[in-house]
PDB file as gemmi writes it, atoms N, CA and C in Angstrom:
CRYST1    1.000    1.000    1.000  90.00  90.00  90.00 P 1                      
ATOM      1  N   MET A   1      -9.119  -9.618   1.359  1.00  0.00           N  
ATOM      2  CA  MET A   1      -8.268  -9.754   1.583  1.00  0.00           C  
ATOM      3  C   MET A   1      -7.584  -9.948   3.133  1.00  0.00           C  
ATOM      4  N   PRO A   2      -6.266 -10.683   2.881  1.00  0.00           N  
ATOM      5  CA  PRO A   2      -5.637 -10.967   4.034  1.00  0.00           C  
ATOM      6  C   PRO A   2      -6.045 -10.032   5.365  1.00  0.00           C  
ATOM      7  N   GLU A   3      -5.845 -11.292   6.294  1.00  0.00           N  
ATOM      8  CA  GLU A   3      -5.860 -10.432   7.883  1.00  0.00           C  
ATOM      9  C   GLU A   3      -4.697  -9.654   7.599  1.00  0.00           C  
ATOM     10  N   GLY A   4      -5.461  -8.989   8.710  1.00  0.00           N  
ATOM     11  CA  GLY A   4      -3.937  -7.770   8.810  1.00  0.00           C  
ATOM     12  C   GLY A   4      -3.948  -6.440   7.526  1.00  0.00           C  
ATOM     13  N   VAL A   5      -4.291  -6.654   7.314  1.00  0.00           N  
ATOM     14  CA  VAL A   5      -4.253  -5.330   6.148  1.00  0.00           C  
ATOM     15  C   VAL A   5      -4.952  -4.400   5.817  1.00  0.00           C  
ATOM     16  N   GLU A   6      -4.709  -3.183   5.845  1.00  0.00           N  
ATOM     17  CA  GLU A   6      -5.840  -2.428   6.022  1.00  0.00           C  
ATOM     18  C   GLU A   6      -6.420  -2.414   5.104  1.00  0.00           C  
ATOM     19  N   ARG A   7      -7.602  -2.081   4.952  1.00  0.00           N  
ATOM     20  CA  ARG A   7      -8.669  -1.933   3.737  1.00  0.00           C  
ATOM     21  C   ARG A   7      -8.633  -0.372   3.192  1.00  0.00           C  
ATOM     22  N   PRO A   8      -8.378  -0.296   2.188  1.00  0.00           N  
ATOM     23  CA  PRO A   8      -8.547   1.341   1.018  1.00  0.00           C  
ATOM     24  C   PRO A   8      -9.667   2.089   1.313  1.00  0.00           C  
ATOM     25  N   GLN A   9     -10.641   0.941   2.135  1.00  0.00           N  
ATOM     26  CA  GLN A   9     -12.140   1.517   2.675  1.00  0.00           C  
ATOM     27  C   GLN A   9     -11.599   2.682   2.970  1.00  0.00           C  
ATOM     28  N   THR A  10     -11.034   2.244   4.018  1.00  0.00           N  
ATOM     29  CA  THR A  10     -10.611   3.027   5.315  1.00  0.00           C  
ATOM     30  C   THR A  10     -10.619   4.276   5.070  1.00  0.00           C  
ATOM     31  N   LEU A  11      -9.730   4.566   4.171  1.00  0.00           N  
ATOM     32  CA  LEU A  11      -9.329   6.262   3.710  1.00  0.00           C  
ATOM     33  C   LEU A  11     -10.345   6.554   2.937  1.00  0.00           C  
ATOM     34  N   GLN A  12     -11.284   6.228   2.616  1.00  0.00           N  
ATOM     35  CA  GLN A  12     -12.627   7.296   2.537  1.00  0.00           C  
ATOM     36  C   GLN A  12     -13.512   7.585   3.381  1.00  0.00           C  
ATOM     37  N   GLN A  13     -13.168   6.608   4.746  1.00  0.00           N  
ATOM     38  CA  GLN A  13     -14.063   7.544   5.808  1.00  0.00           C  
ATOM     39  C   GLN A  13     -13.383   9.773   6.003  1.00  0.00           C  
ATOM     40  N   PHE A  14     -11.908   9.688   5.189  1.00  0.00           N  
ATOM     41  CA  PHE A  14     -11.529  10.962   5.242  1.00  0.00           C  
ATOM     42  C   PHE A  14     -11.989  11.076   4.296  1.00  0.00           C  
ATOM     43  N   GLY A  15     -13.045  11.408   3.651  1.00  0.00           N  
ATOM     44  CA  GLY A  15     -13.352  11.758   2.344  1.00  0.00           C  
ATOM     45  C   GLY A  15     -12.132  11.909   0.993  1.00  0.00           C  
ATOM     46  N   LEU A  16     -11.519  10.899   0.987  1.00  0.00           N  
ATOM     47  CA  LEU A  16     -10.611  10.638  -0.227  1.00  0.00           C  
ATOM     48  C   LEU A  16     -11.042   9.921  -1.247  1.00  0.00           C  
ATOM     49  N   ASP A  17     -10.815  10.581  -2.194  1.00  0.00           N  
ATOM     50  CA  ASP A  17     -11.022   9.941  -3.750  1.00  0.00           C  
ATOM     51  C   ASP A  17     -10.142   8.611  -3.574  1.00  0.00           C  
ATOM     52  N   ILE A  18     -10.138   7.276  -3.890  1.00  0.00           N  
ATOM     53  CA  ILE A  18      -9.394   6.122  -3.939  1.00  0.00           C  
ATOM     54  C   ILE A  18      -9.671   5.448  -5.073  1.00  0.00           C  
ATOM     55  N   VAL A  19      -8.295   5.210  -6.315  1.00  0.00           N  
ATOM     56  CA  VAL A  19      -8.051   4.299  -7.346  1.00  0.00           C  
ATOM     57  C   VAL A  19      -7.293   3.283  -6.795  1.00  0.00           C  
ATOM     58  N   LEU A  20      -7.951   2.153  -7.056  1.00  0.00           N  
ATOM     59  CA  LEU A  20      -6.658   0.708  -6.779  1.00  0.00           C  
ATOM     60  C   LEU A  20      -6.588   0.440  -8.693  1.00  0.00           C  
ATOM     61  N   THR A  21      -5.007  -0.279  -8.515  1.00  0.00           N  
ATOM     62  CA  THR A  21      -4.485  -0.572 -10.571  1.00  0.00           C  
ATOM     63  C   THR A  21      -4.511  -2.305  -9.611  1.00  0.00           C  
ATOM     64  N   ASP A  22      -4.095  -3.052 -10.783  1.00  0.00           N  
ATOM     65  CA  ASP A  22      -4.182  -4.281 -10.978  1.00  0.00           C  
ATOM     66  C   ASP A  22      -2.953  -4.446 -10.450  1.00  0.00           C  
ATOM     67  N   ARG A  23      -2.171  -3.697 -11.298  1.00  0.00           N  
ATOM     68  CA  ARG A  23      -0.806  -4.129 -11.059  1.00  0.00           C  
ATOM     69  C   ARG A  23       0.048  -2.417 -11.717  1.00  0.00           C  
ATOM     70  N   ASN A  24       1.937  -2.626 -11.694  1.00  0.00           N  
ATOM     71  CA  ASN A  24       1.582  -1.166 -11.528  1.00  0.00           C  
ATOM     72  C   ASN A  24       0.765  -0.509 -12.300  1.00  0.00           C  
ATOM     73  N   ALA A  25       0.970   0.890 -12.396  1.00  0.00           N  
ATOM     74  CA  ALA A  25      -0.377   2.336 -13.169  1.00  0.00           C  
ATOM     75  C   ALA A  25       0.598   2.813 -14.166  1.00  0.00           C  
ATOM     76  N   VAL A  26       1.463   2.275 -13.882  1.00  0.00           N  
ATOM     77  CA  VAL A  26       2.140   3.192 -15.681  1.00  0.00           C  
ATOM     78  C   VAL A  26       1.692   2.292 -16.459  1.00  0.00           C  
ATOM     79  N   LEU A  27       2.190   1.140 -16.713  1.00  0.00           N  
ATOM     80  CA  LEU A  27       1.345  -0.132 -17.966  1.00  0.00           C  
ATOM     81  C   LEU A  27       0.481   0.714 -18.658  1.00  0.00           C  
ATOM     82  N   GLY A  28       0.458   0.320 -19.874  1.00  0.00           N  
ATOM     83  CA  GLY A  28      -0.444   0.623 -20.802  1.00  0.00           C  
ATOM     84  C   GLY A  28      -2.322  -0.290 -20.516  1.00  0.00           C  
ATOM     85  N   TYR A  29      -1.798  -1.419 -20.184  1.00  0.00           N  
ATOM     86  CA  TYR A  29      -2.593  -2.475 -20.038  1.00  0.00           C  
ATOM     87  C   TYR A  29      -3.109  -2.423 -18.488  1.00  0.00           C  
ATOM     88  N   THR A  30      -2.698  -1.696 -17.899  1.00  0.00           N  
ATOM     89  CA  THR A  30      -3.173  -1.907 -15.931  1.00  0.00           C  
ATOM     90  C   THR A  30      -4.711  -1.557 -16.175  1.00  0.00           C  
ATOM     91  N   ALA A  31      -5.345  -2.070 -15.160  1.00  0.00           N  
ATOM     92  CA  ALA A  31      -6.835  -1.831 -15.007  1.00  0.00           C  
ATOM     93  C   ALA A  31      -7.591  -1.183 -13.503  1.00  0.00           C  
ATOM     94  N   PHE A  32      -7.846   0.229 -13.254  1.00  0.00           N  
ATOM     95  CA  PHE A  32      -8.235   0.613 -12.506  1.00  0.00           C  
ATOM     96  C   PHE A  32      -9.751   0.315 -12.202  1.00  0.00           C  
ATOM     97  N   ALA A  33      -9.860   0.936 -10.485  1.00  0.00           N  
ATOM     98  CA  ALA A  33     -10.770   0.694 -10.024  1.00  0.00           C  
ATOM     99  C   ALA A  33     -11.528   1.096  -8.854  1.00  0.00           C  
ATOM    100  N   ARG A  34     -11.850   2.616  -9.441  1.00  0.00           N  
ATOM    101  CA  ARG A  34     -11.905   3.866  -9.007  1.00  0.00           C  
ATOM    102  C   ARG A  34     -13.664   3.495  -7.125  1.00  0.00           C  
ATOM    103  N   LEU A  35     -12.978   3.370  -6.741  1.00  0.00           N  
ATOM    104  CA  LEU A  35     -13.556   2.818  -5.247  1.00  0.00           C  
ATOM    105  C   LEU A  35     -15.313   3.471  -5.337  1.00  0.00           C  
ATOM    106  N   ALA A  36     -15.133   4.932  -5.364  1.00  0.00           N  
ATOM    107  CA  ALA A  36     -16.661   5.696  -5.510  1.00  0.00           C  
ATOM    108  C   ALA A  36     -17.751   5.263  -5.841  1.00  0.00           C  
ATOM    109  N   ASP A  37     -17.024   4.388  -7.715  1.00  0.00           N  
ATOM    110  CA  ASP A  37     -17.539   3.932  -8.646  1.00  0.00           C  
ATOM    111  C   ASP A  37     -18.493   2.330  -8.382  1.00  0.00           C  
ATOM    112  N   ALA A  38     -17.443   1.789  -7.185  1.00  0.00           N  
ATOM    113  CA  ALA A  38     -17.848   0.338  -7.452  1.00  0.00           C  
ATOM    114  C   ALA A  38     -17.127  -0.742  -6.135  1.00  0.00           C  
ATOM    115  N   GLU A  39     -17.355  -1.553  -5.582  1.00  0.00           N  
ATOM    116  CA  GLU A  39     -16.166  -2.367  -5.308  1.00  0.00           C  
ATOM    117  C   GLU A  39     -15.415  -3.000  -6.238  1.00  0.00           C  
ATOM    118  N   PRO A  40     -13.952  -3.265  -6.053  1.00  0.00           N  
ATOM    119  CA  PRO A  40     -13.796  -4.415  -7.561  1.00  0.00           C  
ATOM    120  C   PRO A  40     -13.884  -5.742  -6.429  1.00  0.00           C  
ATOM    121  N   ALA A  41     -14.057  -6.465  -7.859  1.00  0.00           N  
ATOM    122  CA  ALA A  41     -13.611  -8.081  -7.277  1.00  0.00           C  
ATOM    123  C   ALA A  41     -12.739  -7.994  -6.341  1.00  0.00           C  
ATOM    124  N   GLU A  42     -12.968  -9.163  -5.312  1.00  0.00           N  
ATOM    125  CA  GLU A  42     -12.435  -9.641  -4.487  1.00  0.00           C  
ATOM    126  C   GLU A  42     -10.627  -9.808  -5.205  1.00  0.00           C  
ATOM    127  N   ASP A  43     -10.629 -10.528  -7.020  1.00  0.00           N  
ATOM    128  CA  ASP A  43      -9.672 -10.724  -7.307  1.00  0.00           C  
ATOM    129  C   ASP A  43      -8.950  -9.816  -7.901  1.00  0.00           C  
ATOM    130  N   PHE A  44      -9.075  -8.659  -8.126  1.00  0.00           N  
ATOM    131  CA  PHE A  44      -9.057  -7.798  -8.690  1.00  0.00           C  
ATOM    132  C   PHE A  44      -7.024  -7.377  -8.799  1.00  0.00           C  
ATOM    133  N   ILE A  45      -7.076  -7.225  -7.403  1.00  0.00           N  
ATOM    134  CA  ILE A  45      -5.163  -6.900  -6.546  1.00  0.00           C  
ATOM    135  C   ILE A  45      -5.606  -9.412  -6.380  1.00  0.00           C  
ATOM    136  N   ASP A  46      -4.181  -9.373  -6.887  1.00  0.00           N  
ATOM    137  CA  ASP A  46      -3.813 -10.852  -6.675  1.00  0.00           C  
ATOM    138  C   ASP A  46      -2.754 -11.088  -4.885  1.00  0.00           C  
ATOM    139  N   TRP A  47      -3.711 -10.546  -3.964  1.00  0.00           N  
ATOM    140  CA  TRP A  47      -4.126 -10.860  -2.432  1.00  0.00           C  
ATOM    141  C   TRP A  47      -2.789 -12.052  -1.968  1.00  0.00           C  
ATOM    142  N   SER A  48      -3.109 -13.704  -2.882  1.00  0.00           N  
ATOM    143  CA  SER A  48      -1.842 -14.580  -2.289  1.00  0.00           C  
ATOM    144  C   SER A  48      -0.429 -13.843  -2.731  1.00  0.00           C  
ATOM    145  N   LEU A  49      -0.165 -13.084  -3.874  1.00  0.00           N  
ATOM    146  CA  LEU A  49       0.926 -12.840  -4.601  1.00  0.00           C  
ATOM    147  C   LEU A  49       1.525 -11.685  -3.628  1.00  0.00           C  
ATOM    148  N   MET A  50       0.731 -10.785  -3.012  1.00  0.00           N  
ATOM    149  CA  MET A  50       0.983  -9.903  -2.227  1.00  0.00           C  
ATOM    150  C   MET A  50       1.829 -10.882  -0.901  1.00  0.00           C  
ATOM    151  N   GLN A  51       1.226 -11.515  -0.821  1.00  0.00           N  
ATOM    152  CA  GLN A  51       2.219 -12.646   0.856  1.00  0.00           C  
ATOM    153  C   GLN A  51       3.441 -13.323   0.397  1.00  0.00           C  
ATOM    154  N   GLU A  52       3.351 -13.668  -0.459  1.00  0.00           N  
ATOM    155  CA  GLU A  52       4.960 -14.234  -0.882  1.00  0.00           C  
ATOM    156  C   GLU A  52       6.113 -13.493  -1.116  1.00  0.00           C  
ATOM    157  N   ARG A  53       6.797 -14.095   0.075  1.00  0.00           N  
ATOM    158  CA  ARG A  53       8.143 -13.369   0.063  1.00  0.00           C  
ATOM    159  C   ARG A  53       9.011 -13.102  -1.713  1.00  0.00           C  
ATOM    160  N   TYR A  54       9.043 -14.209  -2.224  1.00  0.00           N  
ATOM    161  CA  TYR A  54       9.597 -13.925  -3.702  1.00  0.00           C  
ATOM    162  C   TYR A  54       8.738 -13.844  -4.872  1.00  0.00           C  
ATOM    163  N   TRP A  55       8.755 -12.859  -5.609  1.00  0.00           N  
ATOM    164  CA  TRP A  55       7.529 -12.750  -6.613  1.00  0.00           C  
ATOM    165  C   TRP A  55       8.470 -12.220  -7.881  1.00  0.00           C  
ATOM    166  N   ASN A  56       8.993 -13.716  -8.019  1.00  0.00           N  
ATOM    167  CA  ASN A  56       9.601 -12.650  -9.669  1.00  0.00           C  
ATOM    168  C   ASN A  56       9.080 -13.795 -10.248  1.00  0.00           C  
ATOM    169  N   ASP A  57       8.662 -13.167 -11.442  1.00  0.00           N  
ATOM    170  CA  ASP A  57       8.701 -13.626 -13.197  1.00  0.00           C  
ATOM    171  C   ASP A  57       8.448 -14.878 -12.906  1.00  0.00           C  
ATOM    172  N   THR A  58       8.286 -16.175 -13.894  1.00  0.00           N  
ATOM    173  CA  THR A  58       8.085 -17.414 -13.793  1.00  0.00           C  
ATOM    174  C   THR A  58       7.627 -17.612 -15.661  1.00  0.00           C  
ATOM    175  N   PRO A  59       7.895 -19.191 -16.012  1.00  0.00           N  
ATOM    176  CA  PRO A  59       7.007 -19.101 -17.354  1.00  0.00           C  
ATOM    177  C   PRO A  59       6.493 -19.118 -17.240  1.00  0.00           C  
ATOM    178  N   GLU A  60       5.280 -19.564 -16.374  1.00  0.00           N  
ATOM    179  CA  GLU A  60       4.025 -20.315 -16.599  1.00  0.00           C  
ATOM    180  C   GLU A  60       3.250 -18.313 -15.854  1.00  0.00           C  
ATOM    181  N   TYR A  61       3.758 -17.409 -15.070  1.00  0.00           N  
ATOM    182  CA  TYR A  61       3.429 -16.319 -14.723  1.00  0.00           C  
ATOM    183  C   TYR A  61       4.702 -15.405 -15.148  1.00  0.00           C  
ATOM    184  N   PRO A  62       4.413 -15.067 -16.234  1.00  0.00           N  
ATOM    185  CA  PRO A  62       5.392 -13.871 -16.415  1.00  0.00           C  
ATOM    186  C   PRO A  62       5.247 -12.691 -16.435  1.00  0.00           C  
ATOM    187  N   ASP A  63       3.862 -12.476 -15.662  1.00  0.00           N  
ATOM    188  CA  ASP A  63       3.340 -10.933 -15.075  1.00  0.00           C  
ATOM    189  C   ASP A  63       3.456 -10.537 -13.445  1.00  0.00           C  
ATOM    190  N   ARG A  64       4.380 -11.876 -13.097  1.00  0.00           N  
ATOM    191  CA  ARG A  64       3.655 -11.156 -11.114  1.00  0.00           C  
ATOM    192  C   ARG A  64       4.472 -10.251 -10.533  1.00  0.00           C  
ATOM    193  N   LYS A  65       5.653  -9.390 -11.734  1.00  0.00           N  
ATOM    194  CA  LYS A  65       6.323  -8.314 -10.809  1.00  0.00           C  
ATOM    195  C   LYS A  65       5.996  -7.204 -10.730  1.00  0.00           C  
ATOM    196  N   GLU A  66       5.216  -7.351 -11.833  1.00  0.00           N  
ATOM    197  CA  GLU A  66       3.999  -5.847 -12.175  1.00  0.00           C  
ATOM    198  C   GLU A  66       2.876  -6.306 -11.486  1.00  0.00           C  
ATOM    199  N   ARG A  67       2.539  -7.719 -11.044  1.00  0.00           N  
ATOM    200  CA  ARG A  67       1.181  -7.617 -10.793  1.00  0.00           C  
ATOM    201  C   ARG A  67       1.486  -7.060  -8.945  1.00  0.00           C  
ATOM    202  N   ARG A  68       2.943  -7.693  -8.787  1.00  0.00           N  
ATOM    203  CA  ARG A  68       2.851  -6.638  -7.191  1.00  0.00           C  
ATOM    204  C   ARG A  68       3.074  -5.875  -7.351  1.00  0.00           C  
ATOM    205  N   MET A  69       3.405  -5.076  -8.151  1.00  0.00           N  
ATOM    206  CA  MET A  69       3.364  -4.018  -7.993  1.00  0.00           C  
ATOM    207  C   MET A  69       1.971  -2.753  -7.933  1.00  0.00           C  
ATOM    208  N   ALA A  70       1.088  -3.615  -7.239  1.00  0.00           N  
ATOM    209  CA  ALA A  70      -0.469  -3.348  -7.177  1.00  0.00           C  
ATOM    210  C   ALA A  70      -0.762  -2.145  -6.401  1.00  0.00           C  
ATOM    211  N   GLU A  71      -1.151  -0.915  -6.626  1.00  0.00           N  
ATOM    212  CA  GLU A  71      -1.202   0.224  -6.208  1.00  0.00           C  
ATOM    213  C   GLU A  71      -2.537   0.778  -5.938  1.00  0.00           C  
ATOM    214  N   CYS A  72      -2.946   1.559  -4.595  1.00  0.00           N  
ATOM    215  CA  CYS A  72      -3.822   2.434  -3.850  1.00  0.00           C  
ATOM    216  C   CYS A  72      -3.437   3.655  -4.234  1.00  0.00           C  
ATOM    217  N   LEU A  73      -3.904   4.494  -5.396  1.00  0.00           N  
ATOM    218  CA  LEU A  73      -3.868   5.852  -5.073  1.00  0.00           C  
ATOM    219  C   LEU A  73      -5.230   6.163  -4.815  1.00  0.00           C  
ATOM    220  N   VAL A  74      -4.043   7.845  -4.487  1.00  0.00           N  
ATOM    221  CA  VAL A  74      -5.113   8.849  -3.539  1.00  0.00           C  
ATOM    222  C   VAL A  74      -5.108  10.161  -4.035  1.00  0.00           C  
ATOM    223  N   HIS A  75      -5.829  10.983  -5.279  1.00  0.00           N  
ATOM    224  CA  HIS A  75      -5.849  12.287  -5.414  1.00  0.00           C  
ATOM    225  C   HIS A  75      -5.290  13.233  -4.765  1.00  0.00           C  
ATOM    226  N   GLN A  76      -3.763  14.020  -4.488  1.00  0.00           N  
ATOM    227  CA  GLN A  76      -3.489  15.194  -3.990  1.00  0.00           C  
ATOM    228  C   GLN A  76      -3.256  14.654  -2.801  1.00  0.00           C  
ATOM    229  N   THR A  77      -3.575  14.896  -1.734  1.00  0.00           N  
ATOM    230  CA  THR A  77      -2.680  13.998  -0.212  1.00  0.00           C  
ATOM    231  C   THR A  77      -4.025  12.837   0.544  1.00  0.00           C  
ATOM    232  N   VAL A  78      -3.096  13.060   1.535  1.00  0.00           N  
ATOM    233  CA  VAL A  78      -3.739  11.741   2.228  1.00  0.00           C  
ATOM    234  C   VAL A  78      -3.146  12.430   3.902  1.00  0.00           C  
ATOM    235  N   PRO A  79      -4.263  13.044   4.795  1.00  0.00           N  
ATOM    236  CA  PRO A  79      -3.672  13.717   6.181  1.00  0.00           C  
ATOM    237  C   PRO A  79      -3.228  12.357   6.888  1.00  0.00           C  
ATOM    238  N   TRP A  80      -2.780  13.539   7.396  1.00  0.00           N  
ATOM    239  CA  TRP A  80      -1.660  12.871   8.373  1.00  0.00           C  
ATOM    240  C   TRP A  80      -2.521  11.869   9.695  1.00  0.00           C  
ATOM    241  N   ARG A  81      -3.529  12.348  10.230  1.00  0.00           N  
ATOM    242  CA  ARG A  81      -4.243  11.399  10.609  1.00  0.00           C  
ATOM    243  C   ARG A  81      -4.763  10.289  10.484  1.00  0.00           C  
ATOM    244  N   ALA A  82      -4.435   9.928   8.657  1.00  0.00           N  
ATOM    245  CA  ALA A  82      -5.009   8.554   8.011  1.00  0.00           C  
ATOM    246  C   ALA A  82      -3.921   7.634   8.081  1.00  0.00           C  
ATOM    247  N   PHE A  83      -2.626   8.050   8.618  1.00  0.00           N  
ATOM    248  CA  PHE A  83      -1.883   7.205   8.968  1.00  0.00           C  
ATOM    249  C   PHE A  83      -1.598   6.055  10.388  1.00  0.00           C  
ATOM    250  N   ASN A  84      -1.470   5.048  10.165  1.00  0.00           N  
ATOM    251  CA  ASN A  84      -1.613   4.086  11.552  1.00  0.00           C  
ATOM    252  C   ASN A  84      -0.222   3.917  11.763  1.00  0.00           C  
ATOM    253  N   GLU A  85       0.752   3.532  11.297  1.00  0.00           N  
ATOM    254  CA  GLU A  85       1.941   3.343  11.166  1.00  0.00           C  
ATOM    255  C   GLU A  85       3.359   3.689  10.014  1.00  0.00           C  
ATOM    256  N   VAL A  86       4.230   4.033  10.947  1.00  0.00           N  
ATOM    257  CA  VAL A  86       5.356   4.512   9.493  1.00  0.00           C  
ATOM    258  C   VAL A  86       6.142   3.239  10.318  1.00  0.00           C  
ATOM    259  N   VAL A  87       6.332   2.234   8.769  1.00  0.00           N  
ATOM    260  CA  VAL A  87       7.349   1.779   8.706  1.00  0.00           C  
ATOM    261  C   VAL A  87       9.018   1.881   7.925  1.00  0.00           C  
ATOM    262  N   LEU A  88       9.910   1.364   9.083  1.00  0.00           N  
ATOM    263  CA  LEU A  88      11.040   1.665   8.453  1.00  0.00           C  
ATOM    264  C   LEU A  88      11.897   0.296   7.981  1.00  0.00           C  
ATOM    265  N   LYS A  89      12.638   0.338   7.563  1.00  0.00           N  
ATOM    266  CA  LYS A  89      14.512  -0.492   7.457  1.00  0.00           C  
ATOM    267  C   LYS A  89      14.500  -0.567   8.765  1.00  0.00           C  
ATOM    268  N   ASN A  90      15.505   0.576   8.968  1.00  0.00           N  
ATOM    269  CA  ASN A  90      16.664   0.228   9.672  1.00  0.00           C  
ATOM    270  C   ASN A  90      16.264   1.585  10.929  1.00  0.00           C  
ATOM    271  N   GLU A  91      17.067   0.969  12.618  1.00  0.00           N  
ATOM    272  CA  GLU A  91      16.493   1.803  13.645  1.00  0.00           C  
ATOM    273  C   GLU A  91      17.506   3.388  13.693  1.00  0.00           C  
ATOM    274  N   ALA A  92      18.060   3.508  12.713  1.00  0.00           N  
ATOM    275  CA  ALA A  92      18.806   4.569  12.566  1.00  0.00           C  
ATOM    276  C   ALA A  92      17.642   5.792  11.877  1.00  0.00           C  
ATOM    277  N   THR A  93      17.232   5.456  11.187  1.00  0.00           N  
ATOM    278  CA  THR A  93      16.304   6.102  10.431  1.00  0.00           C  
ATOM    279  C   THR A  93      14.649   6.034  11.121  1.00  0.00           C  
ATOM    280  N   ALA A  94      14.523   5.319  12.007  1.00  0.00           N  
ATOM    281  CA  ALA A  94      13.364   5.402  12.588  1.00  0.00           C  
ATOM    282  C   ALA A  94      13.339   6.142  13.876  1.00  0.00           C  
ATOM    283  N   ALA A  95      14.790   6.325  14.272  1.00  0.00           N  
ATOM    284  CA  ALA A  95      14.740   7.308  16.084  1.00  0.00           C  
ATOM    285  C   ALA A  95      14.948   8.555  15.037  1.00  0.00           C  
ATOM    286  N   HIS A  96      14.946   8.926  13.812  1.00  0.00           N  
ATOM    287  CA  HIS A  96      14.939  10.147  13.159  1.00  0.00           C  
ATOM    288  C   HIS A  96      13.555  10.451  12.881  1.00  0.00           C  
ATOM    289  N   VAL A  97      12.907   9.728  12.156  1.00  0.00           N  
ATOM    290  CA  VAL A  97      11.471   9.389  12.035  1.00  0.00           C  
ATOM    291  C   VAL A  97      10.078   9.516  13.184  1.00  0.00           C  
ATOM    292  N   ARG A  98      11.188   9.047  14.290  1.00  0.00           N  
ATOM    293  CA  ARG A  98      10.131   9.544  15.642  1.00  0.00           C  
ATOM    294  C   ARG A  98      10.369  10.433  15.990  1.00  0.00           C  
ATOM    295  N   ALA A  99      11.343  11.345  16.294  1.00  0.00           N  
ATOM    296  CA  ALA A  99      11.763  12.321  16.920  1.00  0.00           C  
ATOM    297  C   ALA A  99      10.654  13.560  15.469  1.00  0.00           C  
ATOM    298  N   PHE A 100      11.291  13.265  14.553  1.00  0.00           N  
ATOM    299  CA  PHE A 100      10.123  13.968  13.976  1.00  0.00           C  
ATOM    300  C   PHE A 100       8.641  14.210  13.744  1.00  0.00           C  
ATOM    301  N   ILE A 101       7.908  13.255  14.291  1.00  0.00           N  
ATOM    302  CA  ILE A 101       6.799  13.324  14.130  1.00  0.00           C  
ATOM    303  C   ILE A 101       6.394  13.395  15.583  1.00  0.00           C  
ATOM    304  N   ALA A 102       7.153  13.147  16.701  1.00  0.00           N  
ATOM    305  CA  ALA A 102       6.569  14.036  17.953  1.00  0.00           C  
ATOM    306  C   ALA A 102       6.724  15.213  18.464  1.00  0.00           C  
ATOM    307  N   ARG A 103       7.940  15.726  17.170  1.00  0.00           N  
ATOM    308  CA  ARG A 103       7.705  17.386  17.308  1.00  0.00           C  
ATOM    309  C   ARG A 103       6.664  17.666  17.161  1.00  0.00           C  
ATOM    310  N   GLY A 104       6.331  17.019  16.132  1.00  0.00           N  
ATOM    311  CA  GLY A 104       4.913  17.540  15.103  1.00  0.00           C  
ATOM    312  C   GLY A 104       3.699  17.360  15.891  1.00  0.00           C  
ATOM    313  N   GLY A 105       3.895  16.794  17.226  1.00  0.00           N  
ATOM    314  CA  GLY A 105       2.601  16.470  18.333  1.00  0.00           C  
ATOM    315  C   GLY A 105       1.742  14.904  17.262  1.00  0.00           C  
ATOM    316  N   HIS A 106       2.207  14.059  16.859  1.00  0.00           N  
ATOM    317  CA  HIS A 106       1.368  13.286  16.520  1.00  0.00           C  
ATOM    318  C   HIS A 106       2.187  12.210  16.817  1.00  0.00           C  
ATOM    319  N   ALA A 107       1.273  10.604  17.570  1.00  0.00           N  
ATOM    320  CA  ALA A 107       0.965   9.639  18.473  1.00  0.00           C  
ATOM    321  C   ALA A 107       1.607   8.283  17.315  1.00  0.00           C  
ATOM    322  N   GLN A 108       1.212   8.520  15.611  1.00  0.00           N  
ATOM    323  CA  GLN A 108       1.843   7.511  14.713  1.00  0.00           C  
ATOM    324  C   GLN A 108       2.853   6.331  15.182  1.00  0.00           C  
ATOM    325  N   GLU A 109       2.599   4.992  15.471  1.00  0.00           N  
ATOM    326  CA  GLU A 109       3.419   4.320  15.568  1.00  0.00           C  
ATOM    327  C   GLU A 109       4.665   3.932  14.585  1.00  0.00           C  
ATOM    328  N   VAL A 110       6.112   3.933  14.954  1.00  0.00           N  
ATOM    329  CA  VAL A 110       6.833   3.093  14.227  1.00  0.00           C  
ATOM    330  C   VAL A 110       7.825   2.371  14.380  1.00  0.00           C  
ATOM    331  N   SER A 111       7.487   1.925  13.439  1.00  0.00           N  
ATOM    332  CA  SER A 111       8.522   0.287  13.358  1.00  0.00           C  
ATOM    333  C   SER A 111       9.560   0.455  12.764  1.00  0.00           C  
ATOM    334  N   VAL A 112       9.856  -1.153  13.117  1.00  0.00           N  
ATOM    335  CA  VAL A 112      11.347  -1.412  12.049  1.00  0.00           C  
ATOM    336  C   VAL A 112      11.300  -3.158  11.628  1.00  0.00           C  
ATOM    337  N   ARG A 113      11.436  -2.553  10.144  1.00  0.00           N  
ATOM    338  CA  ARG A 113      11.227  -4.164   9.751  1.00  0.00           C  
ATOM    339  C   ARG A 113      11.612  -4.011   8.063  1.00  0.00           C  
ATOM    340  N   PRO A 114      13.132  -4.667   8.398  1.00  0.00           N  
ATOM    341  CA  PRO A 114      14.389  -4.816   7.371  1.00  0.00           C  
ATOM    342  C   PRO A 114      13.714  -6.288   6.641  1.00  0.00           C  
ATOM    343  N   ASP A 115      12.539  -6.539   7.333  1.00  0.00           N  
ATOM    344  CA  ASP A 115      12.861  -8.134   5.935  1.00  0.00           C  
ATOM    345  C   ASP A 115      11.345  -7.424   5.004  1.00  0.00           C  
ATOM    346  N   TRP A 116      10.765  -6.351   5.339  1.00  0.00           N  
ATOM    347  CA  TRP A 116       9.962  -5.988   4.298  1.00  0.00           C  
ATOM    348  C   TRP A 116      10.469  -5.583   3.114  1.00  0.00           C  
ATOM    349  N   TYR A 117       9.611  -5.280   1.661  1.00  0.00           N  
ATOM    350  CA  TYR A 117      10.374  -4.688   1.019  1.00  0.00           C  
ATOM    351  C   TYR A 117       9.766  -3.246   0.896  1.00  0.00           C  
ATOM    352  N   PHE A 118      11.287  -2.892   0.276  1.00  0.00           N  
ATOM    353  CA  PHE A 118      10.727  -1.053   0.317  1.00  0.00           C  
ATOM    354  C   PHE A 118      11.172  -1.056  -1.354  1.00  0.00           C  
TER     355      PHE A 118                                                      
END                                                                             
């Protein structure tokens, strides 16, 4: 897993049941890995593809889009304290979110990153 990427195992510290997928979960041939059962192989998720800025399908790799949609799924809910940061596309929305978080007495970092995929 690349440096700077939060590990799904961090969510397990909150007693959550974590399931990873190797691609978009809705597809009939998606592989699922439940962390409580065993740690998936390091190449279960294509981390090099996750780092790419453009991830369109190619003739050589016609499944890049669906693999880029790999998911970290949690049953029911994730507690607010499990979130380290909230990332938004623009400052206007970030201002609203900062105010909302402050009213709730939380201290999560709010960042604006318009170049991220949303």
